[in-house]
C-alpha positions as CSV (number, residue, x, y, z in Angstrom):
1,X,-13.7,23.1,2.0
2,X,-15.1,20.2,-0.1
3,X,-18.6,21.4,0.5
4,X,-17.8,24.9,-0.7
5,X,-16.0,23.5,-3.8
6,X,-19.0,21.3,-4.6
7,X,-21.4,24.3,-4.3
8,X,-19.2,26.3,-6.6
9,X,-19.1,23.5,-9.2
10,X,-22.8,23.0,-9.1
11,X,-23.4,26.7,-9.6
12,X,-21.1,26.7,-12.6
13,X,-22.9,23.8,-14.1
14,X,-26.3,25.4,-13.6
15,X,-25.1,28.6,-15.4
16,X,-23.6,26.5,-18.2
17,X,-26.8,24.5,-18.6
18,X,-28.9,27.7,-18.6
19,X,-26.8,29.1,-21.5
20,X,-27.4,25.8,-23.4
21,X,-31.1,25.9,-22.8
22,X,-31.4,29.6,-23.6
23,X,-29.7,29.1,-26.9
24,X,-26.6,31.1,-25.9
25,X,-24.4,28.0,-26.4
26,X,-24.6,26.0,-29.6
27,X,-25.3,22.5,-28.3
28,X,-24.3,21.0,-31.7
29,X,-20.9,22.7,-31.6
30,X,-20.5,21.8,-27.9
31,X,-21.2,18.1,-28.6
32,X,-18.7,18.1,-31.4
33,X,-16.1,19.6,-29.0
34,X,-16.8,17.0,-26.3
35,X,-16.5,14.2,-28.9
36,X,-12.8,15.0,-29.1
37,X,-12.3,16.1,-25.5
38,X,-13.5,13.5,-23.1
39,X,-11.6,14.9,-20.1
40,X,-13.6,18.1,-20.4
41,X,-16.9,16.2,-20.9
42,X,-16.3,14.2,-17.7
43,X,-15.2,17.2,-15.6
44,X,-18.0,19.5,-17.0
45,X,-20.9,17.0,-16.5
46,X,-19.8,13.8,-14.9
47,X,-21.0,12.7,-11.5
48,X,-19.7,10.0,-9.2
49,X,-20.9,8.4,-6.0
50,X,-19.2,7.8,-2.6
51,X,-21.4,6.7,0.3
52,X,-18.5,7.4,2.7
53,X,-19.2,11.2,2.3
54,X,-22.4,11.0,4.3
55,X,-20.5,10.3,7.5
56,X,-18.6,13.6,7.2
57,X,-21.6,15.7,6.2
58,X,-21.0,15.8,2.4
59,X,-23.3,14.6,-0.4
60,X,-22.8,11.1,-1.5
61,X,-23.4,12.1,-5.2
62,X,-20.7,14.6,-6.2
63,X,-19.2,16.1,-9.3
64,X,-16.5,13.9,-10.9
65,X,-13.5,16.2,-10.8
66,X,-10.6,14.4,-12.3
67,X,-7.2,14.9,-10.8
68,X,-4.1,15.0,-13.1
69,X,-3.3,11.3,-13.0
70,X,-6.9,10.4,-13.8
71,X,-6.9,12.9,-16.8
72,X,-3.7,11.2,-18.0
73,X,-5.4,7.8,-17.9
74,X,-8.3,9.0,-20.0
75,X,-5.8,10.2,-22.7
76,X,-3.7,7.1,-22.4
77,X,-6.8,4.8,-22.8
78,X,-7.9,6.7,-25.9
79,X,-4.5,6.3,-27.4
80,X,-4.8,2.6,-26.9
81,X,-8.2,2.5,-28.5
82,X,-7.3,4.7,-31.5
83,X,-4.1,2.8,-32.0
84,X,-5.9,-0.6,-31.8
85,X,-3.6,-1.9,-29.2
86,X,-3.9,-3.4,-25.7
87,X,-2.9,-1.8,-22.4
88,X,-2.5,-2.6,-18.7
89,X,-3.3,-0.4,-15.7
90,X,-1.9,-1.5,-12.3
91,X,-3.4,0.4,-9.4
92,X,-3.5,1.1,-5.7
93,X,-6.8,0.6,-4.0
94,X,-9.4,3.4,-4.0
95,X,-8.1,5.4,-6.9
96,X,-11.5,5.8,-8.6
97,X,-10.4,3.7,-11.6
98,X,-13.7,1.8,-11.9
99,X,-15.7,5.1,-12.1
100,X,-13.0,6.4,-14.5
101,X,-13.5,3.4,-16.9
102,X,-17.2,3.9,-16.6
103,X,-16.9,7.6,-17.5
104,X,-14.8,6.8,-20.6
105,X,-17.3,4.1,-21.6
106,X,-20.3,6.5,-21.4
107,X,-18.4,9.2,-23.2
108,X,-17.7,6.8,-26.1
109,X,-21.2,5.4,-26.0
110,X,-22.6,8.9,-26.2
111,X,-20.5,10.4,-29.0
112,X,-19.4,7.4,-31.2
113,X,-22.1,5.7,-33.3
114,X,-22.1,1.9,-33.2
115,X,-19.4,1.4,-30.7
116,X,-19.5,-1.5,-28.3
117,X,-17.8,-1.2,-25.0
118,X,-17.2,-4.3,-23.0
119,X,-16.8,-4.8,-19.3
120,X,-15.7,-8.1,-17.7
121,X,-15.0,-9.2,-14.1
122,X,-14.5,-12.5,-12.4
123,X,-18.0,-12.6,-10.9
124,X,-21.3,-11.5,-12.5
125,X,-22.3,-9.6,-9.4
126,X,-19.2,-7.4,-9.9
127,X,-20.4,-6.6,-13.4
128,X,-24.1,-6.1,-12.9
129,X,-26.3,-6.5,-9.9
130,X,-29.4,-4.3,-9.7
131,X,-29.2,-1.9,-6.8
132,X,-25.6,-2.7,-5.8
133,X,-23.3,0.3,-6.1
134,X,-20.2,-1.9,-6.3
135,X,-21.3,-3.4,-9.6
136,X,-19.9,-1.7,-12.7
137,X,-23.3,-1.4,-14.5
138,X,-24.9,0.3,-11.5
139,X,-22.2,2.9,-11.9
140,X,-22.9,3.1,-15.7
141,X,-26.6,3.6,-15.2
142,X,-26.0,6.2,-12.5
143,X,-23.5,8.1,-14.6
144,X,-26.0,8.3,-17.5
145,X,-29.0,9.2,-15.4
146,X,-27.1,12.1,-13.8
147,X,-26.2,13.6,-17.2
148,X,-28.2,16.6,-18.4
149,X,-30.9,15.5,-20.8
150,X,-29.0,17.3,-23.6
151,X,-26.3,14.6,-23.4
152,X,-28.6,11.6,-22.9
153,X,-29.8,9.8,-26.1
154,X,-33.1,10.9,-27.6
155,X,-35.8,8.6,-26.4
156,X,-33.7,7.3,-23.5
157,X,-35.7,5.0,-21.2
158,X,-33.5,3.3,-18.5
159,X,-36.1,0.5,-18.0
160,X,-36.2,-0.2,-21.7
161,X,-32.6,0.5,-22.8
162,X,-30.6,-0.7,-19.7
163,X,-31.5,-4.3,-19.1
164,X,-29.2,-6.8,-17.3
165,X,-25.6,-6.7,-18.6
166,X,-26.5,-4.5,-21.6
167,X,-27.0,-0.7,-22.0
168,X,-28.2,0.5,-25.4
169,X,-28.0,3.9,-27.0
170,X,-31.3,4.2,-28.9
171,X,-30.1,7.2,-30.9
172,X,-26.8,5.9,-32.4
173,X,-26.8,2.2,-31.8
174,X,-23.8,2.1,-29.4
175,X,-23.9,-0.3,-26.5
176,X,-22.1,-1.2,-23.3
177,X,-22.1,-4.9,-22.6
178,X,-21.0,-7.1,-19.7
179,X,-19.6,-10.6,-19.2
180,X,-18.3,-12.5,-16.2
181,X,-15.9,-15.4,-15.5
182,X,-15.2,-17.9,-18.3
183,X,-17.8,-16.2,-20.5
184,X,-15.6,-13.1,-20.9
185,X,-14.8,-12.7,-24.6
186,X,-17.4,-15.2,-25.8
187,X,-19.9,-12.5,-26.8
188,X,-20.0,-10.0,-29.7
189,X,-17.1,-8.1,-31.0
190,X,-16.2,-4.9,-29.0
191,X,-14.5,-1.6,-29.8
192,X,-12.7,-1.7,-26.4
193,X,-12.9,-4.1,-23.5
194,X,-12.2,-3.3,-19.8
195,X,-11.1,-6.3,-17.8
196,X,-11.8,-5.4,-14.2
197,X,-9.4,-6.9,-11.5
198,X,-8.0,-9.2,-14.2
199,X,-5.1,-10.5,-12.0
200,X,-7.8,-12.5,-10.1
201,X,-9.3,-14.4,-13.0
202,X,-9.4,-18.2,-12.6
203,X,-8.5,-19.0,-16.2
204,X,-7.0,-15.7,-17.5
205,X,-5.2,-17.2,-20.5
206,X,-8.4,-18.8,-21.9
207,X,-10.1,-15.4,-21.5
208,X,-7.2,-13.6,-23.3
209,X,-7.5,-16.1,-26.1
210,X,-11.2,-15.5,-26.5
211,X,-10.9,-11.7,-26.4
212,X,-8.1,-11.7,-28.9
213,X,-10.7,-12.7,-31.5
214,X,-13.3,-10.2,-30.5
215,X,-11.5,-6.9,-29.6
216,X,-8.5,-5.0,-30.9
217,X,-8.2,-3.1,-27.6
218,X,-8.2,-4.8,-24.2
219,X,-7.4,-2.8,-21.1
220,X,-6.4,-5.0,-18.1
221,X,-7.1,-3.1,-14.8
222,X,-6.1,-4.6,-11.5
223,X,-4.3,-4.5,-8.2
224,X,-1.5,-7.1,-8.0
225,X,-2.2,-10.7,-7.1
226,X,1.3,-12.1,-6.7
227,X,4.0,-12.6,-9.3
228,X,3.2,-15.9,-11.1
229,X,0.0,-15.1,-12.9
230,X,-0.5,-13.8,-16.5
231,X,-1.3,-10.3,-15.3
232,X,2.2,-10.1,-13.7
233,X,3.8,-11.6,-16.8
234,X,2.0,-9.2,-19.1
235,X,2.9,-6.3,-16.9
236,X,6.6,-7.1,-17.1
237,X,6.8,-8.5,-20.6
238,X,7.7,-5.1,-22.2
239,X,5.1,-5.9,-24.9
240,X,2.1,-4.0,-23.5
241,X,1.9,-0.3,-22.6
242,X,1.6,0.0,-18.8
243,X,-0.2,2.8,-16.8
244,X,0.4,3.0,-13.1
245,X,-2.0,4.4,-10.5
246,X,0.0,4.7,-7.3
247,X,-1.6,6.2,-4.2
248,X,1.1,8.9,-4.0
249,X,-0.4,10.3,-7.3
250,X,-3.8,10.8,-5.7
251,X,-4.0,14.4,-4.1
252,X,-6.6,13.0,-1.6
253,X,-4.1,10.8,0.0
254,X,-1.0,11.7,2.2
255,X,1.5,10.0,4.5
256,X,-1.0,10.0,7.3
257,X,-3.5,8.1,5.2
258,X,-0.9,5.6,4.3
259,X,0.2,5.1,7.9
260,X,-3.4,4.5,8.9
261,X,-3.7,1.8,6.2
262,X,-0.6,0.1,7.4
263,X,-1.9,0.2,11.0
264,X,-5.3,-1.3,10.1
265,X,-4.6,-3.8,7.3
266,X,-2.6,-7.0,7.0
267,X,0.9,-6.4,5.5
268,X,0.1,-8.6,2.5
269,X,-3.0,-6.5,1.7
270,X,-1.0,-3.3,2.1
271,X,1.6,-4.7,-0.3
272,X,-1.0,-5.9,-2.8
273,X,-3.6,-3.2,-2.8
274,X,-1.7,-0.1,-1.8
275,X,2.1,-0.4,-2.6
276,X,1.6,-2.3,-5.9
277,X,4.2,-4.8,-4.7
278,X,4.0,-8.0,-6.7
279,X,6.5,-9.8,-4.5
280,X,5.1,-9.2,-1.1
281,X,1.6,-9.9,-2.2
282,X,2.5,-13.5,-2.6
283,X,2.5,-14.7,1.0
284,X,3.3,-18.3,0.5
285,X,6.1,-18.2,-2.1
286,X,9.1,-20.3,-1.3
287,X,11.7,-17.9,-2.8
288,X,11.2,-14.2,-2.1
289,X,10.8,-12.1,-5.3
290,X,13.0,-9.3,-3.9
291,X,15.9,-11.7,-3.5
292,X,15.5,-12.7,-7.2
293,X,15.4,-9.1,-8.2
294,X,18.6,-8.3,-6.3
295,X,20.4,-11.1,-8.1
296,X,19.0,-9.9,-11.5
297,X,20.5,-6.5,-10.8
298,X,24.0,-8.0,-10.5
299,X,25.8,-8.2,-13.8
300,X,28.0,-11.2,-14.9
301,X,31.1,-9.2,-14.4
302,X,30.3,-8.6,-10.8
303,X,30.6,-12.3,-9.8
304,X,33.4,-14.9,-9.8
305,X,32.5,-17.9,-12.0
306,X,34.2,-20.6,-10.0
307,X,34.3,-24.2,-11.2
308,X,32.8,-25.9,-14.2
309,X,29.5,-25.4,-16.0
310,X,26.4,-27.3,-14.9
311,X,23.5,-27.5,-17.4
312,X,19.9,-27.9,-16.2
313,X,17.6,-29.2,-18.9
314,X,13.8,-29.0,-18.5
315,X,12.2,-30.8,-21.4
316,X,8.8,-29.5,-22.6
317,X,5.8,-31.3,-24.2
318,X,4.7,-30.6,-27.8
319,X,2.3,-27.8,-26.6
320,X,2.7,-24.5,-24.9
321,X,5.4,-25.7,-22.6
322,X,9.0,-24.8,-23.3
323,X,12.2,-26.8,-23.2
324,X,14.7,-24.7,-21.3
325,X,18.5,-24.9,-21.0
326,X,20.1,-23.2,-18.0
327,X,23.9,-22.9,-17.6
328,X,25.3,-22.2,-14.2
329,X,28.9,-21.8,-13.1
330,X,29.3,-21.0,-9.5
331,X,27.6,-17.6,-8.8
332,X,27.1,-17.0,-12.5
333,X,24.0,-17.9,-14.4
334,X,23.7,-17.3,-18.2
335,X,20.6,-16.1,-20.0
336,X,18.4,-19.2,-20.6
337,X,17.8,-20.8,-23.9
338,X,14.1,-21.5,-24.5
339,X,13.0,-23.9,-27.3
340,X,9.7,-25.2,-28.5
341,X,8.4,-28.2,-30.4
342,X,11.5,-30.4,-30.2
343,X,11.3,-34.1,-29.7
344,X,13.8,-35.9,-27.5
345,X,16.4,-36.6,-30.2
346,X,16.3,-33.0,-31.4
347,X,16.6,-31.6,-27.9
348,X,19.5,-33.9,-27.2
349,X,21.2,-32.6,-30.4
350,X,20.7,-29.0,-29.3
351,X,22.1,-29.8,-25.8
352,X,25.3,-31.3,-27.3
353,X,25.7,-28.2,-29.6
354,X,25.4,-25.8,-26.6
355,X,27.9,-27.9,-24.5
356,X,30.3,-27.8,-27.4
357,X,30.1,-24.0,-27.5
358,X,30.8,-23.9,-23.7
359,X,34.1,-25.9,-24.1
360,X,32.9,-29.5,-24.1
361,X,33.9,-32.0,-21.4
362,X,36.8,-29.8,-20.3
363,X,34.4,-27.1,-19.2
364,X,31.0,-28.8,-18.6
365,X,30.8,-31.1,-15.6
366,X,27.1,-32.1,-15.6
367,X,24.0,-32.2,-17.8
368,X,21.0,-32.7,-15.5
369,X,17.6,-33.7,-16.8
370,X,14.3,-34.3,-15.0
371,X,13.0,-37.8,-15.8
372,X,9.5,-37.4,-14.5
373,X,8.1,-36.4,-17.9
374,X,9.2,-35.8,-21.4
375,X,12.9,-35.6,-20.5
376,X,13.4,-39.4,-20.7
377,X,13.9,-39.6,-24.5
378,X,16.4,-36.8,-24.4
379,X,18.2,-38.5,-21.5
380,X,18.4,-41.8,-23.4
381,X,19.7,-40.1,-26.5
382,X,22.4,-38.2,-24.6
383,X,23.5,-41.4,-22.9
384,X,24.5,-42.6,-26.4
385,X,26.6,-39.5,-27.3
386,X,29.8,-37.8,-26.4
387,X,28.5,-36.4,-23.1
388,X,27.2,-39.8,-21.8
389,X,29.4,-39.9,-18.8
390,X,28.2,-36.5,-17.4
391,X,24.5,-37.0,-18.0
392,X,22.4,-37.2,-14.8
393,X,18.7,-38.2,-14.8
394,X,16.7,-36.9,-11.8
395,X,13.3,-38.3,-10.6
396,X,12.2,-35.2,-8.7
397,X,9.3,-37.1,-7.1
398,X,11.6,-39.6,-5.4
399,X,11.2,-39.7,-1.6
400,X,14.2,-38.7,0.6
401,X,15.2,-39.5,4.1
402,X,17.3,-36.5,4.9
403,X,15.0,-35.4,7.7
404,X,14.0,-32.1,6.0
405,X,12.7,-32.6,2.5
406,X,9.7,-34.7,1.4
407,X,11.2,-35.5,-2.0
408,X,14.0,-34.7,-4.4
409,X,12.1,-31.7,-5.8
410,X,11.9,-30.1,-2.4
411,X,15.6,-30.7,-1.8
412,X,16.8,-29.0,-5.0
413,X,14.5,-26.0,-4.4
414,X,15.9,-25.7,-0.9
415,X,19.4,-25.7,-2.3
416,X,18.5,-23.1,-4.9
417,X,17.0,-20.8,-2.2
418,X,20.1,-21.3,0.1
419,X,22.3,-20.4,-2.9
420,X,20.4,-17.1,-3.5
421,X,20.6,-16.2,0.2
422,X,24.4,-15.9,-0.2
423,X,25.1,-13.0,-2.6
424,X,26.5,-12.0,-4.9
425,X,24.6,-14.1,-7.4
426,X,24.0,-13.0,-11.0
427,X,20.7,-14.2,-12.5
428,X,19.4,-13.6,-16.1
429,X,17.3,-10.5,-16.3
430,X,14.1,-12.2,-17.5
431,X,10.7,-11.3,-16.1
432,X,9.2,-14.7,-16.8
433,X,12.1,-16.5,-15.1
434,X,11.7,-14.2,-12.1
435,X,7.9,-14.7,-12.1
436,X,8.2,-18.5,-12.0
437,X,11.1,-18.6,-9.5
438,X,9.4,-16.3,-7.0
439,X,5.8,-17.7,-7.2
440,X,6.4,-21.4,-6.5
441,X,4.4,-22.3,-3.4
442,X,5.2,-24.7,-0.7
443,X,3.8,-26.4,2.4
444,X,4.9,-29.0,4.9
445,X,3.7,-32.6,4.9
446,X,4.4,-34.8,7.9
447,X,7.0,-32.2,8.9
448,X,8.8,-32.3,5.6
449,X,9.1,-29.6,2.9
450,X,6.9,-30.2,-0.1
451,X,7.0,-28.0,-3.2
452,X,4.1,-27.3,-5.6
453,X,4.5,-29.6,-8.6
454,X,4.3,-28.7,-12.2
455,X,0.7,-29.8,-12.7
456,X,-0.5,-27.7,-9.7
457,X,1.6,-24.7,-10.7
458,X,0.2,-24.8,-14.3
459,X,-3.4,-25.0,-13.0
460,X,-2.8,-22.0,-10.8
461,X,-0.8,-19.8,-13.2
462,X,-1.6,-21.0,-16.7
463,X,1.9,-22.0,-17.6
464,X,4.5,-24.6,-16.7
465,X,7.4,-23.5,-14.5
466,X,10.0,-24.7,-17.1
467,X,12.4,-21.8,-16.6
468,X,12.5,-22.0,-12.8
469,X,12.9,-25.8,-12.9
470,X,15.8,-25.7,-15.4
471,X,17.6,-23.4,-12.9
472,X,16.9,-25.5,-9.8
473,X,17.9,-28.7,-11.6
474,X,21.5,-27.4,-11.6
475,X,21.6,-28.2,-7.9
476,X,20.7,-31.9,-8.4
477,X,23.1,-34.8,-8.7
478,X,26.1,-34.6,-6.4
479,X,28.1,-37.0,-8.7
480,X,28.6,-35.8,-12.3
481,X,29.2,-39.2,-14.0
482,X,26.2,-41.2,-13.0
483,X,23.4,-42.8,-15.0
484,X,20.8,-41.8,-12.5
485,X,20.5,-39.7,-9.4
486,X,21.8,-42.0,-6.6
487,X,19.1,-40.5,-4.2
488,X,16.3,-41.8,-6.4
489,X,16.4,-45.5,-5.4
490,X,13.1,-45.3,-3.6
491,X,11.1,-43.5,-6.3
492,X,7.4,-43.1,-5.6
493,X,4.9,-42.2,-8.3
494,X,2.9,-39.0,-8.8
495,X,3.0,-37.2,-5.4
496,X,1.0,-34.0,-5.5
497,X,2.5,-31.1,-3.6
498,X,-0.9,-30.6,-2.0
499,X,-0.6,-34.0,-0.4
500,X,-2.1,-36.3,-3.0
């Protein structure tokens, strides 16, 4: 069936090309039409390459026939470009998205004078490696070479105009450029920039900062890589248009194909690269993302707020970190208050104001602050005010001897997970809070639970887990009126979650 279809398409293209070369079709008018209709240009003349066809008796180089979801992506991408805004495309594996981005780039390079289309990936070999079909620029060169000469630039010479990581249109000055790793965004300005598999970048926030100065339209394209990284946060921020390529939207795939993938692949790979499941694709997260989502779907009116309020305070530095206040009363958790650029005195004043709003000492039983960091000055200030007797300072790095947890941090995270295991619990509906809470990693050291610390988390995900830590702090300090956590008498310094 496929072979017959390809034969038909090739015959149609030959007839169409003969009309152009016989003068029956006005090439100038046709080029003007294709300038505004990229889907038709790709379907009429585009070619793609799939070496897996050879094993079933089909040609490896075949017409690029877009299915409906692919056509929708072309239109969606151009809307982002013309609207000078960013976008994000999450995808299942093997949806032809790389070839699709290449086709869009070549169309723009062909018809729009002076445009610069950027491609970036985490490794240079994924961007451009001569002779390697998996590299993006191999695909770009192939797509251009397989176009009829009427749609290639005048004077085109692949050896001259397609050097490493750069493809130049000698007729209109447009170019396609490539970058890799930390160099992404450090080159020239671009009209549009495709960020290939951007969920897997080592320093994604630095790359975003660089690109923000060089392009008005950045398109993140990736399969998921857990739920703590900037790609996940961007996907769920509500600030960036999102396009989803799910395998069920690909007419080439059916339930039999999916079952075969499940049978052959590791469950984490299936979740990450096929199901677009951000939760399951994090295999070593301490708290399951699905459990957090369940709690976020439960409204405040659906739980019984037993007891008094406990306030967890995670103080941030004067940088990108946030100071976060989290109020919890039994099974009820209120939306968090996030603050920036407050010193200890200012933060303490804000804490007192919020406690006053919650009913003061009659309603608030504990204010719990982490002391392993910038929270010390806030703690000292609060110890001099009206809430002095309910302020608890917690050294999360303190060793414990309960037979289960390596330190206090592990203990409060264990309590938080146990709490979520007993629904109903109502959590604030915040994507960043969920991201941090369900991406915290763990291991065991000498048989004891050891949680990833702030420094390691920030290195891995580009931000501090302030929101998650404010929540888990509400489980610290068994006694409300105490100057310091009574379990911190054997405090040890600077233990890394990785065993340092």
